[in-house]
ROVO-9961 format. One record per residue (C-alpha): residue number from 1; chain; x, y, z. Coordinates in Angstrom, 3 decimals, always signed. Each point is the difference from the previous one (the first is absolute). Last residue first. Example, Ala and Ser with C-alpha at 12.3 -4.5 7.8 and 13.67 -1.06 7.14 Angstrom:
BEGIN
<r seq="2" mol="A" px="+13.670" py="-1.060" pz="+7.140"/>
<r seq="1" mol="A" px="-1.370" py="-3.440" pz="+0.660"/>
***
This chain:
BEGIN
<r seq="371" mol="A" px="+28.359" py="+17.473" pz="+36.465"/>
<r seq="370" mol="A" px="-2.873" py="+1.862" pz="-1.644"/>
<r seq="369" mol="A" px="-3.271" py="-1.732" pz="+0.853"/>
<r seq="368" mol="A" px="-2.100" py="-1.885" pz="-2.530"/>
<r seq="367" mol="A" px="-3.751" py="+0.207" pz="+0.426"/>
<r seq="366" mol="A" px="-1.834" py="-2.761" pz="+1.913"/>
<r seq="365" mol="A" px="-2.528" py="+2.566" pz="+1.294"/>
<r seq="364" mol="A" px="-0.057" py="-1.241" pz="+3.615"/>
<r seq="363" mol="A" px="+3.382" py="-1.598" pz="+0.740"/>
<r seq="362" mol="A" px="+1.882" py="+2.360" pz="-2.313"/>
<r seq="361" mol="A" px="+2.458" py="-1.971" pz="-2.113"/>
<r seq="360" mol="A" px="+3.689" py="-0.812" pz="+0.247"/>
<r seq="359" mol="A" px="+2.116" py="-2.147" pz="-2.304"/>
<r seq="358" mol="A" px="+3.249" py="-1.733" pz="+0.992"/>
<r seq="357" mol="A" px="+3.095" py="-0.306" pz="-2.213"/>
<r seq="356" mol="A" px="+2.287" py="+1.540" pz="+2.661"/>
<r seq="355" mol="A" px="-1.308" py="-2.662" pz="+2.378"/>
<r seq="354" mol="A" px="+1.778" py="-2.776" pz="-1.876"/>
<r seq="353" mol="A" px="-1.215" py="-2.773" pz="+2.299"/>
<r seq="352" mol="A" px="+2.179" py="-2.962" pz="+0.962"/>
<r seq="351" mol="A" px="-2.101" py="-2.849" pz="+1.365"/>
<r seq="350" mol="A" px="+1.349" py="-2.075" pz="+2.879"/>
<r seq="349" mol="A" px="-1.215" py="-3.443" pz="+1.037"/>
<r seq="348" mol="A" px="-2.355" py="-1.533" pz="+2.551"/>
<r seq="347" mol="A" px="-1.878" py="-3.253" pz="-0.514"/>
<r seq="346" mol="A" px="-3.816" py="+0.166" pz="-0.089"/>
<r seq="345" mol="A" px="-0.352" py="-2.317" pz="-3.002"/>
<r seq="344" mol="A" px="+3.145" py="-2.050" pz="-0.487"/>
<r seq="343" mol="A" px="+3.618" py="+0.827" pz="-0.812"/>
<r seq="342" mol="A" px="+2.286" py="-2.046" pz="-2.260"/>
<r seq="341" mol="A" px="-1.075" py="+1.911" pz="-3.124"/>
<r seq="340" mol="A" px="+1.143" py="+3.259" pz="+1.731"/>
<r seq="339" mol="A" px="+3.665" py="-0.982" pz="+0.430"/>
<r seq="338" mol="A" px="+1.218" py="+2.280" pz="-2.814"/>
<r seq="337" mol="A" px="-2.846" py="+1.013" pz="-2.297"/>
<r seq="336" mol="A" px="+2.240" py="+1.843" pz="-2.451"/>
<r seq="335" mol="A" px="+0.087" py="-2.524" pz="-2.871"/>
<r seq="334" mol="A" px="-3.776" py="+0.163" pz="-0.470"/>
<r seq="333" mol="A" px="+0.060" py="+3.788" pz="-0.442"/>
<r seq="332" mol="A" px="-2.188" py="+1.574" pz="+2.734"/>
<r seq="331" mol="A" px="-3.295" py="+1.893" pz="-0.149"/>
<r seq="330" mol="A" px="-1.006" py="+0.682" pz="+3.608"/>
<r seq="329" mol="A" px="-3.635" py="-0.042" pz="+1.140"/>
<r seq="328" mol="A" px="-1.279" py="+1.592" pz="+3.200"/>
<r seq="327" mol="A" px="-2.580" py="-0.719" pz="+2.730"/>
<r seq="326" mol="A" px="+0.023" py="+2.528" pz="+2.867"/>
<r seq="325" mol="A" px="-0.603" py="-1.447" pz="+3.499"/>
<r seq="324" mol="A" px="+3.696" py="+0.085" pz="+0.957"/>
<r seq="323" mol="A" px="+1.724" py="-0.007" pz="-3.350"/>
<r seq="322" mol="A" px="-1.712" py="-3.045" pz="-1.472"/>
<r seq="321" mol="A" px="+1.173" py="-2.069" pz="-2.967"/>
<r seq="320" mol="A" px="-0.778" py="-1.060" pz="-3.548"/>
<r seq="319" mol="A" px="+3.133" py="-0.576" pz="-2.075"/>
<r seq="318" mol="A" px="-0.744" py="+0.123" pz="-3.714"/>
<r seq="317" mol="A" px="+2.697" py="-2.021" pz="-1.750"/>
<r seq="316" mol="A" px="+1.842" py="+0.739" pz="-3.226"/>
<r seq="315" mol="A" px="+1.380" py="-1.866" pz="-3.007"/>
<r seq="314" mol="A" px="-2.783" py="-2.570" pz="+0.160"/>
<r seq="313" mol="A" px="-3.031" py="+1.560" pz="+1.717"/>
<r seq="312" mol="A" px="+0.292" py="-1.700" pz="+3.403"/>
<r seq="311" mol="A" px="-2.410" py="+1.381" pz="+2.615"/>
<r seq="310" mol="A" px="+1.528" py="-0.325" pz="+3.471"/>
<r seq="309" mol="A" px="-2.067" py="-0.084" pz="+3.206"/>
<r seq="308" mol="A" px="-0.724" py="+1.858" pz="+3.274"/>
<r seq="307" mol="A" px="+3.468" py="+0.821" pz="+1.294"/>
<r seq="306" mol="A" px="+0.504" py="+2.260" pz="+3.010"/>
<r seq="305" mol="A" px="+1.742" py="+3.365" pz="-0.196"/>
<r seq="304" mol="A" px="+2.668" py="+2.085" pz="+1.765"/>
<r seq="303" mol="A" px="+1.059" py="+3.010" pz="-2.127"/>
<r seq="302" mol="A" px="+3.570" py="+0.809" pz="-1.059"/>
<r seq="301" mol="A" px="-0.059" py="+3.393" pz="-1.776"/>
<r seq="300" mol="A" px="+1.481" py="+0.412" pz="-3.453"/>
<r seq="299" mol="A" px="+2.013" py="+3.222" pz="-0.298"/>
<r seq="298" mol="A" px="+1.509" py="-0.394" pz="-3.452"/>
<r seq="297" mol="A" px="+2.694" py="-2.428" pz="-1.072"/>
<r seq="296" mol="A" px="+1.335" py="-2.975" pz="+1.922"/>
<r seq="295" mol="A" px="-3.277" py="-1.836" pz="-0.182"/>
<r seq="294" mol="A" px="-1.173" py="-2.353" pz="+2.708"/>
<r seq="293" mol="A" px="-1.757" py="-3.110" pz="-1.309"/>
<r seq="292" mol="A" px="-3.734" py="-0.581" pz="+0.451"/>
<r seq="291" mol="A" px="-0.948" py="+3.019" pz="-2.101"/>
<r seq="290" mol="A" px="-2.850" py="+2.522" pz="-0.016"/>
<r seq="289" mol="A" px="+0.128" py="+2.759" pz="-2.604"/>
<r seq="288" mol="A" px="-1.192" py="-2.425" pz="-2.696"/>
<r seq="287" mol="A" px="-3.298" py="-0.392" pz="+1.895"/>
<r seq="286" mol="A" px="-0.849" py="+3.729" pz="-0.317"/>
<r seq="285" mol="A" px="-0.160" py="+2.036" pz="+3.187"/>
<r seq="284" mol="A" px="-2.957" py="+2.094" pz="+1.106"/>
<r seq="283" mol="A" px="-0.892" py="+1.786" pz="+3.238"/>
<r seq="282" mol="A" px="-3.439" py="+1.490" pz="+0.525"/>
<r seq="281" mol="A" px="+0.351" py="+2.751" pz="+2.556"/>
<r seq="280" mol="A" px="-1.124" py="+1.036" pz="+3.489"/>
<r seq="279" mol="A" px="+2.192" py="+2.737" pz="+1.511"/>
<r seq="278" mol="A" px="+3.473" py="+1.506" pz="-0.360"/>
<r seq="277" mol="A" px="+0.762" py="+2.120" pz="-3.095"/>
<r seq="276" mol="A" px="+1.884" py="-1.864" pz="-2.741"/>
<r seq="275" mol="A" px="+3.710" py="+0.836" pz="-0.245"/>
<r seq="274" mol="A" px="+1.630" py="-3.206" pz="-1.208"/>
<r seq="273" mol="A" px="+3.584" py="+1.059" pz="-0.853"/>
<r seq="272" mol="A" px="+1.136" py="-0.760" pz="+3.562"/>
<r seq="271" mol="A" px="-0.506" py="-3.738" pz="-0.472"/>
<r seq="270" mol="A" px="-2.889" py="-1.492" pz="+1.994"/>
<r seq="269" mol="A" px="+0.035" py="-1.914" pz="+3.282"/>
<r seq="268" mol="A" px="-2.491" py="-2.923" pz="+0.016"/>
<r seq="267" mol="A" px="-1.974" py="-0.790" pz="+3.164"/>
<r seq="266" mol="A" px="-2.111" py="-3.187" pz="-0.207"/>
<r seq="265" mol="A" px="-3.626" py="-0.104" pz="+1.243"/>
<r seq="264" mol="A" px="-1.362" py="-0.610" pz="-3.487"/>
<r seq="263" mol="A" px="+1.928" py="+2.998" pz="-1.276"/>
<r seq="262" mol="A" px="+1.109" py="+2.850" pz="+2.306"/>
<r seq="261" mol="A" px="+2.304" py="+2.055" pz="-2.195"/>
<r seq="260" mol="A" px="+2.680" py="+2.028" pz="+1.780"/>
<r seq="259" mol="A" px="+1.234" py="+3.386" pz="-1.252"/>
<r seq="258" mol="A" px="+3.193" py="+1.308" pz="+1.602"/>
<r seq="257" mol="A" px="+0.980" py="+3.594" pz="+0.752"/>
<r seq="256" mol="A" px="-1.455" py="-0.225" pz="+3.504"/>
<r seq="255" mol="A" px="-2.412" py="-2.890" pz="+0.032"/>
<r seq="254" mol="A" px="-2.678" py="+0.751" pz="-2.573"/>
<r seq="253" mol="A" px="-2.524" py="-2.809" pz="-0.441"/>
<r seq="252" mol="A" px="-1.684" py="-1.306" pz="-3.145"/>
<r seq="251" mol="A" px="-2.943" py="-2.286" pz="+0.726"/>
<r seq="250" mol="A" px="-1.083" py="-2.676" pz="-2.445"/>
<r seq="249" mol="A" px="-2.724" py="-1.003" pz="-2.405"/>
<r seq="248" mol="A" px="+1.366" py="-2.613" pz="-2.343"/>
<r seq="247" mol="A" px="+0.791" py="-0.413" pz="-3.687"/>
<r seq="246" mol="A" px="+2.332" py="-2.664" pz="-1.428"/>
<r seq="245" mol="A" px="-0.087" py="+0.746" pz="-3.726"/>
<r seq="244" mol="A" px="-1.714" py="-2.532" pz="-2.217"/>
<r seq="243" mol="A" px="+1.694" py="-3.136" pz="-1.257"/>
<r seq="242" mol="A" px="-0.232" py="+1.070" pz="-2.752"/>
<r seq="241" mol="A" px="-0.071" py="+3.790" pz="-0.340"/>
<r seq="240" mol="A" px="-2.662" py="+2.644" pz="-0.549"/>
<r seq="239" mol="A" px="-3.133" py="-0.444" pz="+2.139"/>
<r seq="238" mol="A" px="+1.457" py="+0.657" pz="+3.437"/>
<r seq="237" mol="A" px="+1.891" py="+3.149" pz="-0.951"/>
<r seq="236" mol="A" px="-2.919" py="+1.238" pz="-2.110"/>
<r seq="235" mol="A" px="-2.346" py="-0.354" pz="+2.995"/>
<r seq="234" mol="A" px="+2.544" py="+1.506" pz="+2.406"/>
<r seq="233" mol="A" px="+0.230" py="+3.241" pz="-1.946"/>
<r seq="232" mol="A" px="+1.911" py="+1.791" pz="-2.735"/>
<r seq="231" mol="A" px="+2.271" py="-2.970" pz="-0.735"/>
<r seq="230" mol="A" px="+3.627" py="+1.108" pz="-0.449"/>
<r seq="229" mol="A" px="+2.222" py="-2.868" pz="-1.128"/>
<r seq="228" mol="A" px="-2.623" py="-2.322" pz="-1.506"/>
<r seq="227" mol="A" px="-2.227" py="+2.673" pz="-1.485"/>
<r seq="226" mol="A" px="+3.057" py="+1.895" pz="-1.278"/>
<r seq="225" mol="A" px="+1.394" py="-3.114" pz="-1.685"/>
<r seq="224" mol="A" px="-3.319" py="-0.901" pz="-1.652"/>
<r seq="223" mol="A" px="-0.401" py="+3.546" pz="-1.363"/>
<r seq="222" mol="A" px="-2.638" py="+2.216" pz="+1.573"/>
<r seq="221" mol="A" px="-3.698" py="+0.514" pz="+0.686"/>
<r seq="220" mol="A" px="-1.078" py="-0.274" pz="+3.637"/>
<r seq="219" mol="A" px="-3.136" py="-0.676" pz="+2.070"/>
<r seq="218" mol="A" px="-2.617" py="+0.654" pz="-2.678"/>
<r seq="217" mol="A" px="-3.510" py="-0.343" pz="+1.449"/>
<r seq="216" mol="A" px="-2.681" py="-2.476" pz="-1.123"/>
<r seq="215" mol="A" px="+0.258" py="-2.196" pz="+3.083"/>
<r seq="214" mol="A" px="+3.785" py="-0.257" pz="-0.250"/>
<r seq="213" mol="A" px="+1.919" py="+0.653" pz="-3.209"/>
<r seq="212" mol="A" px="+3.706" py="-0.096" pz="-0.874"/>
<r seq="211" mol="A" px="+0.791" py="+1.638" pz="-3.365"/>
<r seq="210" mol="A" px="+3.233" py="-1.416" pz="-1.400"/>
<r seq="209" mol="A" px="+2.424" py="+1.620" pz="-2.421"/>
<r seq="208" mol="A" px="+2.142" py="-1.632" pz="-2.662"/>
<r seq="207" mol="A" px="-2.022" py="-3.091" pz="+0.857"/>
<r seq="206" mol="A" px="+0.954" py="-3.546" pz="-0.955"/>
<r seq="205" mol="A" px="+2.198" py="-1.526" pz="+2.730"/>
<r seq="204" mol="A" px="-1.431" py="+1.832" pz="+3.020"/>
<r seq="203" mol="A" px="-3.639" py="-0.313" pz="-1.085"/>
<r seq="202" mol="A" px="+0.278" py="-3.672" pz="-0.896"/>
<r seq="201" mol="A" px="+1.615" py="-0.674" pz="+3.397"/>
<r seq="200" mol="A" px="-2.764" py="+2.099" pz="+1.610"/>
<r seq="199" mol="A" px="-2.648" py="-2.414" pz="-1.266"/>
<r seq="198" mol="A" px="-3.464" py="+1.588" pz="+0.243"/>
<r seq="197" mol="A" px="+0.321" py="+1.116" pz="-3.619"/>
<r seq="196" mol="A" px="-1.252" py="+2.737" pz="-2.328"/>
<r seq="195" mol="A" px="+2.056" py="+1.226" pz="-2.961"/>
<r seq="194" mol="A" px="-0.386" py="+3.434" pz="-1.572"/>
<r seq="193" mol="A" px="+2.136" py="+0.234" pz="-3.129"/>
<r seq="192" mol="A" px="+0.910" py="+2.901" pz="-2.298"/>
<r seq="191" mol="A" px="+1.767" py="-1.672" pz="-2.932"/>
<r seq="190" mol="A" px="+2.855" py="+1.764" pz="-1.771"/>
<r seq="189" mol="A" px="-0.016" py="-0.657" pz="-3.780"/>
<r seq="188" mol="A" px="+3.417" py="+1.328" pz="-1.076"/>
<r seq="187" mol="A" px="+1.460" py="-3.492" pz="-0.428"/>
<r seq="186" mol="A" px="+1.961" py="+0.401" pz="+3.251"/>
<r seq="185" mol="A" px="-3.265" py="+0.681" pz="+1.829"/>
<r seq="184" mol="A" px="-1.715" py="-3.028" pz="-1.545"/>
<r seq="183" mol="A" px="+2.932" py="-2.219" pz="+0.963"/>
<r seq="182" mol="A" px="+0.028" py="+1.348" pz="+3.572"/>
<r seq="181" mol="A" px="-3.684" py="-0.806" pz="+0.491"/>
<r seq="180" mol="A" px="+0.488" py="-3.438" pz="-1.573"/>
<r seq="179" mol="A" px="+2.945" py="-0.687" pz="+2.315"/>
<r seq="178" mol="A" px="-2.179" py="+0.692" pz="+3.051"/>
<r seq="177" mol="A" px="-2.789" py="-2.188" pz="-1.386"/>
<r seq="176" mol="A" px="+2.352" py="-2.884" pz="-0.764"/>
<r seq="175" mol="A" px="+1.805" py="+0.192" pz="+3.362"/>
<r seq="174" mol="A" px="-3.233" py="-0.079" pz="+1.973"/>
<r seq="173" mol="A" px="-1.167" py="-2.800" pz="-2.313"/>
<r seq="172" mol="A" px="+2.871" py="-2.273" pz="+1.042"/>
<r seq="171" mol="A" px="-0.526" py="+0.650" pz="+3.728"/>
<r seq="170" mol="A" px="-3.722" py="-0.664" pz="-0.358"/>
<r seq="169" mol="A" px="+0.733" py="-3.181" pz="-1.977"/>
<r seq="168" mol="A" px="+2.172" py="-1.356" pz="+2.828"/>
<r seq="167" mol="A" px="-2.528" py="+0.912" pz="+2.713"/>
<r seq="166" mol="A" px="-3.026" py="-1.519" pz="-1.744"/>
<r seq="165" mol="A" px="-2.231" py="+2.206" pz="-2.127"/>
<r seq="164" mol="A" px="-3.525" py="+1.229" pz="+0.832"/>
<r seq="163" mol="A" px="+1.263" py="+3.161" pz="+1.747"/>
<r seq="162" mol="A" px="+2.037" py="+1.146" pz="-2.992"/>
<r seq="161" mol="A" px="-2.428" py="+2.503" pz="-1.551"/>
<r seq="160" mol="A" px="-0.823" py="+1.780" pz="+3.290"/>
<r seq="159" mol="A" px="-1.978" py="+2.726" pz="-1.861"/>
<r seq="158" mol="A" px="+2.273" py="+1.428" pz="-2.705"/>
<r seq="157" mol="A" px="-0.865" py="+3.341" pz="-1.660"/>
<r seq="156" mol="A" px="+1.919" py="+1.229" pz="-3.056"/>
<r seq="155" mol="A" px="-0.349" py="+3.717" pz="-0.822"/>
<r seq="154" mol="A" px="+0.052" py="+1.876" pz="-3.330"/>
<r seq="153" mol="A" px="-1.091" py="-3.120" pz="-1.855"/>
<r seq="152" mol="A" px="+1.721" py="-1.602" pz="-3.007"/>
<r seq="151" mol="A" px="-2.901" py="-2.476" pz="-0.423"/>
<r seq="150" mol="A" px="+2.456" py="-2.739" pz="-1.024"/>
<r seq="149" mol="A" px="+1.667" py="+0.199" pz="+3.426"/>
<r seq="148" mol="A" px="-3.148" py="-0.842" pz="+1.985"/>
<r seq="147" mol="A" px="-0.671" py="-3.201" pz="-1.967"/>
<r seq="146" mol="A" px="+3.667" py="-0.857" pz="+0.435"/>
<r seq="145" mol="A" px="-0.351" py="+0.218" pz="+3.783"/>
<r seq="144" mol="A" px="-2.899" py="-2.466" pz="-0.112"/>
<r seq="143" mol="A" px="+2.015" py="-2.257" pz="-2.328"/>
<r seq="142" mol="A" px="+2.913" py="+0.119" pz="+2.440"/>
<r seq="141" mol="A" px="-2.302" py="-1.076" pz="+2.842"/>
<r seq="140" mol="A" px="-1.238" py="-2.932" pz="-2.073"/>
<r seq="139" mol="A" px="+3.632" py="-1.067" pz="-0.523"/>
<r seq="138" mol="A" px="+0.720" py="+0.189" pz="+3.733"/>
<r seq="137" mol="A" px="-3.062" py="-2.056" pz="+0.864"/>
<r seq="136" mol="A" px="+0.855" py="-2.636" pz="-2.594"/>
<r seq="135" mol="A" px="-1.692" py="+0.126" pz="-3.390"/>
<r seq="134" mol="A" px="-1.874" py="-2.705" pz="-1.958"/>
<r seq="133" mol="A" px="-3.373" py="+0.994" pz="+1.493"/>
<r seq="132" mol="A" px="+0.594" py="+3.538" pz="-1.338"/>
<r seq="131" mol="A" px="+0.101" py="-1.293" pz="-3.632"/>
<r seq="130" mol="A" px="+3.294" py="-0.206" pz="-1.879"/>
<r seq="129" mol="A" px="+0.907" py="+1.496" pz="-3.383"/>
<r seq="128" mol="A" px="+1.733" py="+3.109" pz="+1.411"/>
<r seq="127" mol="A" px="+2.033" py="-1.927" pz="+2.572"/>
<r seq="126" mol="A" px="+3.280" py="-0.286" pz="-1.932"/>
<r seq="125" mol="A" px="+0.202" py="+3.788" pz="-0.319"/>
<r seq="124" mol="A" px="-0.044" py="+0.173" pz="+3.804"/>
<r seq="123" mol="A" px="+3.183" py="+1.848" pz="+0.916"/>
<r seq="122" mol="A" px="-1.868" py="+2.880" pz="+1.672"/>
<r seq="121" mol="A" px="+1.478" py="+2.724" pz="-2.204"/>
<r seq="120" mol="A" px="-0.317" py="-2.264" pz="-3.058"/>
<r seq="119" mol="A" px="-3.658" py="-0.764" pz="+0.685"/>
<r seq="118" mol="A" px="-0.683" py="+3.723" pz="+0.445"/>
<r seq="117" mol="A" px="+1.637" py="+0.765" pz="-3.369"/>
<r seq="116" mol="A" px="-1.905" py="-2.866" pz="-1.639"/>
<r seq="115" mol="A" px="-3.328" py="+1.305" pz="+1.254"/>
<r seq="114" mol="A" px="+0.772" py="+3.617" pz="-0.917"/>
<r seq="113" mol="A" px="+1.057" py="-0.841" pz="-3.572"/>
<r seq="112" mol="A" px="-2.935" py="-2.350" pz="-0.580"/>
<r seq="111" mol="A" px="-2.475" py="+2.604" pz="+1.199"/>
<r seq="110" mol="A" px="+1.743" py="+2.641" pz="-2.112"/>
<r seq="109" mol="A" px="-0.411" py="-2.065" pz="-3.169"/>
<r seq="108" mol="A" px="-3.633" py="-0.897" pz="+0.759"/>
<r seq="107" mol="A" px="-0.916" py="+3.642" pz="+0.535"/>
<r seq="106" mol="A" px="-1.173" py="+1.157" pz="+3.415"/>
<r seq="105" mol="A" px="-3.781" py="+0.284" pz="+0.208"/>
<r seq="104" mol="A" px="-0.282" py="+0.084" pz="+3.787"/>
<r seq="103" mol="A" px="-1.619" py="-3.447" pz="+0.056"/>
<r seq="102" mol="A" px="+2.990" py="-1.339" pz="-1.942"/>
<r seq="101" mol="A" px="+2.389" py="+1.470" pz="+2.556"/>
<r seq="100" mol="A" px="-1.878" py="-1.614" pz="+2.876"/>
<r seq="99" mol="A" px="+0.150" py="-3.453" pz="-1.614"/>
<r seq="98" mol="A" px="+3.650" py="+0.021" pz="-1.113"/>
<r seq="97" mol="A" px="+1.671" py="-1.333" pz="+3.137"/>
<r seq="96" mol="A" px="-2.635" py="-2.651" pz="+0.638"/>
<r seq="95" mol="A" px="+0.083" py="-0.770" pz="-3.724"/>
<r seq="94" mol="A" px="+3.730" py="-0.744" pz="+0.070"/>
<r seq="93" mol="A" px="-0.383" py="-2.050" pz="+3.187"/>
<r seq="92" mol="A" px="-2.604" py="-2.242" pz="-1.611"/>
<r seq="91" mol="A" px="-3.648" py="+0.725" pz="+0.710"/>
<r seq="90" mol="A" px="-2.625" py="-2.270" pz="+1.597"/>
<r seq="89" mol="A" px="+1.286" py="+0.574" pz="+3.559"/>
<r seq="88" mol="A" px="-0.169" py="+3.826" pz="-0.191"/>
<r seq="87" mol="A" px="+2.578" py="+1.097" pz="+2.588"/>
<r seq="86" mol="A" px="-1.154" py="+1.528" pz="+3.305"/>
<r seq="85" mol="A" px="+3.531" py="+0.378" pz="+1.574"/>
<r seq="84" mol="A" px="-1.326" py="-0.980" pz="+3.506"/>
<r seq="83" mol="A" px="+1.860" py="+2.710" pz="+1.947"/>
<r seq="82" mol="A" px="-0.806" py="+2.678" pz="-2.534"/>
<r seq="81" mol="A" px="+2.171" py="+1.865" pz="-2.496"/>
<r seq="80" mol="A" px="-1.380" py="+3.444" pz="-0.817"/>
<r seq="79" mol="A" px="+0.570" py="+2.254" pz="-2.988"/>
<r seq="78" mol="A" px="-0.542" py="+3.764" pz="+0.227"/>
<r seq="77" mol="A" px="-0.657" py="+2.757" pz="-2.503"/>
<r seq="76" mol="A" px="-2.982" py="+1.359" pz="+1.909"/>
<r seq="75" mol="A" px="-2.626" py="-0.337" pz="-2.740"/>
<r seq="74" mol="A" px="-0.508" py="-3.775" pz="+0.335"/>
<r seq="73" mol="A" px="-0.443" py="+0.318" pz="+3.775"/>
<r seq="72" mol="A" px="-2.965" py="+2.404" pz="-0.164"/>
<r seq="71" mol="A" px="+0.757" py="+3.719" pz="+0.609"/>
<r seq="70" mol="A" px="-1.538" py="+1.729" pz="+3.036"/>
<r seq="69" mol="A" px="+3.107" py="+0.552" pz="+2.102"/>
<r seq="68" mol="A" px="+2.328" py="+0.233" pz="-3.027"/>
<r seq="67" mol="A" px="+1.497" py="+3.489" pz="+0.362"/>
<r seq="66" mol="A" px="+2.371" py="+0.168" pz="-2.944"/>
<r seq="65" mol="A" px="+3.504" py="+1.521" pz="+0.134"/>
<r seq="64" mol="A" px="+1.814" py="-3.330" pz="+0.233"/>
<r seq="63" mol="A" px="-2.385" py="-2.327" pz="+1.756"/>
<r seq="62" mol="A" px="-1.682" py="+2.164" pz="+2.627"/>
<r seq="61" mol="A" px="-2.191" py="-1.062" pz="+2.932"/>
<r seq="60" mol="A" px="-1.718" py="+2.634" pz="+2.119"/>
<r seq="59" mol="A" px="-1.540" py="-0.039" pz="+3.453"/>
<r seq="58" mol="A" px="-3.232" py="-1.474" pz="+1.290"/>
<r seq="57" mol="A" px="-2.278" py="-3.021" pz="-0.327"/>
<r seq="56" mol="A" px="+1.819" py="-1.678" pz="-2.879"/>
<r seq="55" mol="A" px="-1.840" py="-2.913" pz="-1.608"/>
<r seq="54" mol="A" px="+1.627" py="-3.418" pz="-0.145"/>
<r seq="53" mol="A" px="+0.869" py="-1.801" pz="-3.263"/>
<r seq="52" mol="A" px="+1.411" py="+3.197" pz="-1.496"/>
<r seq="51" mol="A" px="+3.564" py="-1.336" pz="-0.105"/>
<r seq="50" mol="A" px="+1.293" py="+2.588" pz="+2.488"/>
<r seq="49" mol="A" px="-2.904" py="-0.823" pz="+2.321"/>
<r seq="48" mol="A" px="+0.770" py="-3.693" pz="-0.454"/>
<r seq="47" mol="A" px="+3.587" py="+0.637" pz="+1.133"/>
<r seq="46" mol="A" px="-1.212" py="+1.848" pz="+3.099"/>
<r seq="45" mol="A" px="-2.363" py="-2.855" pz="+0.851"/>
<r seq="44" mol="A" px="+2.874" py="-2.445" pz="-0.473"/>
<r seq="43" mol="A" px="+2.151" py="+1.930" pz="+2.513"/>
<r seq="42" mol="A" px="-2.903" py="+0.482" pz="+2.410"/>
<r seq="41" mol="A" px="+1.880" py="-1.089" pz="+3.201"/>
<r seq="40" mol="A" px="-2.311" py="-3.004" pz="+0.389"/>
<r seq="39" mol="A" px="+2.726" py="-2.631" pz="-0.276"/>
<r seq="38" mol="A" px="+3.364" py="+1.414" pz="+1.055"/>
<r seq="37" mol="A" px="+1.918" py="+2.614" pz="-1.981"/>
<r seq="36" mol="A" px="+1.730" py="+0.623" pz="-3.284"/>
<r seq="35" mol="A" px="-0.561" py="+2.276" pz="-2.988"/>
<r seq="34" mol="A" px="+2.993" py="-0.229" pz="-2.351"/>
<r seq="33" mol="A" px="+1.095" py="+2.746" pz="-2.399"/>
<r seq="32" mol="A" px="+2.100" py="-0.774" pz="-3.090"/>
<r seq="31" mol="A" px="+0.595" py="+3.460" pz="-1.520"/>
<r seq="30" mol="A" px="-0.263" py="+0.899" pz="-3.699"/>
<r seq="29" mol="A" px="-1.611" py="+3.398" pz="+0.640"/>
<r seq="28" mol="A" px="+0.001" py="+0.563" pz="+3.728"/>
<r seq="27" mol="A" px="-2.695" py="-1.304" pz="+2.333"/>
<r seq="26" mol="A" px="-1.265" py="+2.920" pz="+2.075"/>
<r seq="25" mol="A" px="-1.925" py="-0.670" pz="+3.189"/>
<r seq="24" mol="A" px="-2.549" py="+1.685" pz="+2.256"/>
<r seq="23" mol="A" px="-2.573" py="-2.372" pz="+1.541"/>
<r seq="22" mol="A" px="-2.972" py="+1.624" pz="+1.737"/>
<r seq="21" mol="A" px="-1.163" py="-2.930" pz="+2.138"/>
<r seq="20" mol="A" px="-0.797" py="-3.149" pz="-1.978"/>
<r seq="19" mol="A" px="-2.379" py="-2.633" pz="+1.406"/>
<r seq="18" mol="A" px="-2.560" py="+2.263" pz="+1.655"/>
<r seq="17" mol="A" px="-2.958" py="-2.076" pz="+1.227"/>
<r seq="16" mol="A" px="-3.229" py="+2.018" pz="-0.190"/>
<r seq="15" mol="A" px="-2.289" py="-2.826" pz="-1.127"/>
<r seq="14" mol="A" px="-0.022" py="+1.495" pz="-3.522"/>
<r seq="13" mol="A" px="+3.802" py="-0.483" pz="-0.272"/>
<r seq="12" mol="A" px="+2.524" py="+2.805" pz="+0.453"/>
<r seq="11" mol="A" px="+3.071" py="+0.246" pz="-2.216"/>
<r seq="10" mol="A" px="+2.296" py="+3.010" pz="+0.098"/>
<r seq="9" mol="A" px="+2.810" py="+1.454" pz="-2.132"/>
<r seq="8" mol="A" px="+1.443" py="+3.257" pz="+1.341"/>
<r seq="7" mol="A" px="+2.160" py="+0.383" pz="-3.113"/>
<r seq="6" mol="A" px="+1.167" py="-3.075" pz="-1.870"/>
<r seq="5" mol="A" px="+2.300" py="+0.783" pz="-2.933"/>
<r seq="4" mol="A" px="+1.241" py="-2.524" pz="-2.583"/>
<r seq="3" mol="A" px="+2.735" py="+1.144" pz="-2.387"/>
<r seq="2" mol="A" px="-0.306" py="-1.298" pz="-3.506"/>
<r seq="1" mol="A" px="+1.382" py="-2.439" pz="-2.564"/>
***
């Protein structure tokens, strides 16, 4: 495997549109890196630049010690798994896996060894004699991954490979791909992976590190936990997490030694440990830090709210409410709703906000503020 280094990488199209703005990133040898962001953030463009399917306008791309800017895809030591799998319909699974190796002149014995090893890793030995039309979506996806594995590339590239699967299969394949990466590492064959997705749940559950992109610019690169707990800016805070963080523009006032947050027309006193400078801010609080039952521990603040509606998710309920004019969502265990199910739209109740878990961002730049 190999380290992947992007230094000042740029992509500008002939019409002058700049899709990628000087990206600097290092993907470690054997790391599972996820590119995530909304549609149009250039994550797939960046992946195609690494693969050699898009030209590089500026900067340098290294795979291992080699600069590969001008190399064709087949000379870069990469294998790519696409969204649509692109299996040969007239070939059995075995031949789909073996086809590229045969074209490269690999011996018949080694072809068979690599194909059967990949089939074993992906638990699909029983599929080798089937045609693609006889496969389910999940099975076809495994064949596409197997075709990448047999090449023994330096870098694996995945372009939204699970987006065509239903929710249950996506969850199953997330586990399979993550376990496969760990299995290869434990077997002394660490796989450097770059995985593109628009689904932040996929990113959080699969990535060892995550690169969050917006309009061709990296917003933050960090572990899933660090992204969730300490987002670098308001965009990352709002994008990572489901339901998303409650984010609102607000006014922070200093009244003697006390800080008071003016949110949606409601005044909220803050705990002493919050030491953000007074002024306009973007205030953030994750849904799990809002409760409908008072908590004995911590310094939860009782906040008057009005109910909008309840979204039942099974073991938990998303409570949509208003604090003054500010719409918020609370993530509440189903057995802790109290009297809330008996209330109607517009009825008053009390939310308990764990203000010590709040996030603060600059109102203009969106950058995180020290608190």
